[in-house]
N, C-alpha and C positions, 0 to 999 in steps of 0.2 A: 525440610523448607517445604512450605505452601506457597505457591504462585499464579494466581489468578488474573486471566486476560480475556478480554474483550475488545472487539473492534468494530467499526462503520456503524457509529452512533446515529451518523447524519443530522445531529441535532439541530441541523436549519431547516430542516425539510418538517412542515409541519405533522404530517401522518408518523413521524421518528420521535416527534419531543416526548408523549407520554408513554410509549416503551420504554424511551431512553431513562426516563427519571423513576419508572418504576425498577430497571436492573439496575442502576445505580444505588436504589434503595436497599435491592437485595444483596449486592456485592458489598456495599458499606456493612451489612450485618455479619459479613464471616468472618472465621479467626483465619487468616493469612498474612504471610510476609511482606507480600510485595503485590502490585497490580500493576499489569501492564495494559494500556489502551492504545492499541495499536491502529491508528488514523481511520481518516475520513470522520473526524469527529464534528467537521463543518464544514463551510464552505469559505466565501469570499470575506464573508464578517469576522474579524478576529475576536471580535468583542463575543459572539458565541461559542468560539472555543473556548474562551475563559468560562463564561456561564456553565458550559457543558462540563469543563473538569472541577468546577465547584460543585458541582452534584456530589463528588466523591470525598468531599471534605471530611466525613465521618468515618472515612475508611482509617484503618489503625496502624496499617503496614505501611511500608514505604512506596512509594508510587512512579511509575515512568511510563514517559510517552514517546510513542513514534509517530511522524505525521504519515498521512495519506497523500494522495493525489488533490483529492479537493481541499485539503487543508492549506495548499501553497497556490489555490486559484488566487487571482487578485485583477482589480480592474485597469484598466487603459491608465499607462504609465506605471505601473507598478513592477516591480522584481520578483518572480517565485525565489528564486536562488535567496535573495535577501530574506525573504519570508521565513524559508526553511531554516537558514543559518544564524539568523539574527531576531526577528520580530516572534515566531514559534517558542523558542527557547525563552526567552523574558517572559513570554505568558505563561508557559510551563512552571517556571521557578516563582512566579505570583501566583500560582495556583498550588504550589508546593510538589509539583511534579517535577522529577529529573530527565531532561529532554536527551533521550539516548541517540537520537541523530547526531548530536555533534559530540556526544560523550560518553563512553561506555562507564560501565557501573558494578563494584563489586559488593556482593552483599553475602556475608559468612563466607563460604567455600564455593560458592556460585559466583561465576560472572554473566553478566548481563550485556548483551552488545545487541543494538536496533541499528535499523535503517528503513526510510521509505522505500527502497526498491526503485526500481523504474524500468521502462522497457527498452528494446532495442529492435523490436521487429521479428526476432528470431522465432516468436512464438506464432507469427502469421500463417495463415493455414493455406499451404501452397496448392491445394486441391481447388480453391475458388480461382485462380490463375489470376488475381488482380497483383496489377504492377507495383510496386514499392512506392512509388510516389503518392501512391492515395492513402498508404498507411502512413508516410511522413507528415501528410497533410491532414490525417487523421477525420478521413471522410470519404466513404463508400462510393462507387462511381454512379450509383443512382442518386444518391443526395446530390453528389457534386453536379450532377445534370441538370437538376432541378433550382438548385440554390444559387443567389449571384455571387462572384467572387472566386468561383473554382473552376470558372471555364479553361484557364490555361493548363488543367490536368486532362483534358478533353480534346486538346489541340491536333493530338494524334489518337485516332479511337482504333485505330488497328491492332493494338496489343491489349485490350479489353474485350473480355469474353462476352457474349450479348447478355449472356444471364446475371453476369455482375452488376446490370442496369437494373435490376430488381432488389439489389440491396440498396437500402437507405439509411445504412447507421451513421451517426457520426459522432465521433468521440469527443466530448466537450473540453476536454483539456485543450484540445486546440483553439477555443473561444476562450478559456480563461486562465491558461498557464503561460506566463510569461518569461520564457529563458533568453538568455543571452549565447547561446550556445545550442547545439543541435540535441536532440533526443538522446542520440547514440553517446554523445561527448557528455554528455551530462549522466547517463546511466554509466559509463567510466568512472568518472569522478566520485559516482555514489559506491560504486566497488571499490575503489581504492581507499576510500575511507573505511570500508567497510572492513576491509582486509587488514588496515592500520589499527584501527580498536581490536579485533579478533589478536592480532599479536600482542598488543599492548595487555590484556588480559590472561592470555593464554599462560604465562609460567607462573600464574597466581591462582587460578582456579581450574577446579574440574569438578563439575562439569562447567560449561559453557551454553546459557539457552538464550537463542538468538530470537527476537521480535521483528519480525519486517511486515509491511505493507503489500504491497507486492509479492508475486506467488515465485520463487526462486527455482522451482523445479517443472519442467512442463507436464510432468506427471498430476500438478495439482491444478492444471488448466483444464475446467469442465470440458467434457466431450460432448458435442450438440451434431446434430444433423441440419438445424437451423443456420442458414447462409448470414444472417442478420448476426446471430450470436456468435459464429465461427469468425466472422471479420473482426467482433472485438474482443478476441481473445489474443490478438495481437499486442494488445495493448496492460495484459494482466500482469506483465514481469518478462524476466531474462536469467537464463542460466549462467549468465557470468557470474551472479552472486551464487547459484548454488554451487558452481567449482570455487568458490570461494570458501563456502561453507565445508565443504569435502576437504579441505586441504589442512582444516583445522580436526584431529582428532578429537581435541578436547568439547567440540560441539557436539552435544547430545540431543538437542531439543531446538526445533523450529515451528513457532507460533505466527501465524500471520492471518491476514483475510481478503480483503479487495473483491474475489470473485463471489461472495455474498453464498457461498456453498458450503455446508460441512464437509468436512473431509479428514481422514488419517492414514499414513501411510508411512513406508520406510522409504527414505531413499541412502542408500549406502549405510554409514553409520548412525544417522541422523533420523529420529521419528519427528514425524510431521505432522503438523494438526492447523487445518483453517479453521477458524472459529467458526463461520458460517453465519453469521449475521444478517439479516435482510432489512430492508425497509421499515418494516411491521415488527417480525421478530426477533428481538435481541437475546442473546446468550453470552455463556461466558464459559470458559474452561478452568478447572481446577489442576493444577498439575502439581505432584508430590513429589519433592526431588530427597 
């Protein structure tokens, strides 16, 4: 069985549109049984998600979708959980894609399980010494110091290292993702769902291929000496997902995106691949099972 996987198309961003069209045309010409599109197809505009998925209309195999954090961005009054669980699956089905976030699939002898993944701040870089409240607010001390609306984070500066005020990172999920629960609660909700889906297909399939957007193992977080990038690493994923995957011996392969860095490594019994698309350079992986 042959599976093609890509991620991080960011079709709502001007510089990503032509590279996405070119990679979609190339993928549609491949002989493969399945296609995995692993999140960050677009942003707040769901119409662009549909437009991007339609680029794969000519693909002859079955098509599967996993959402990314950008895909559940929404405007004021919106509900990111509803977008993940209701709106995006409807768009997927309209475009001929199976939404793995809400339902696993079986393709021959192979199980396909997917999740957007999320973060619980367990990947935050302790060496920066930045208090947890800044990660929860998705803004580094330097940005909080200069932008209105974040002064409450600095009511007590005694626990903030002086060097942290040079870090101006702001993770934009804080502006565009609207959840009626904490990130940790959302993360655990998704881990629980992933575990249920793994159990559901484990008795039917061997192997299981898992597609995610966020990364489920700390080893997939890019190493960096740049403090602003290190701060952003807190939002790349959570080992909670990795523990769920390692608990199922039938899981043989994990494919993900989000970090925009190509990577291949083994975690326990699982071969892990990060597709490594950037805003300008789109690529895909071919998995032969």
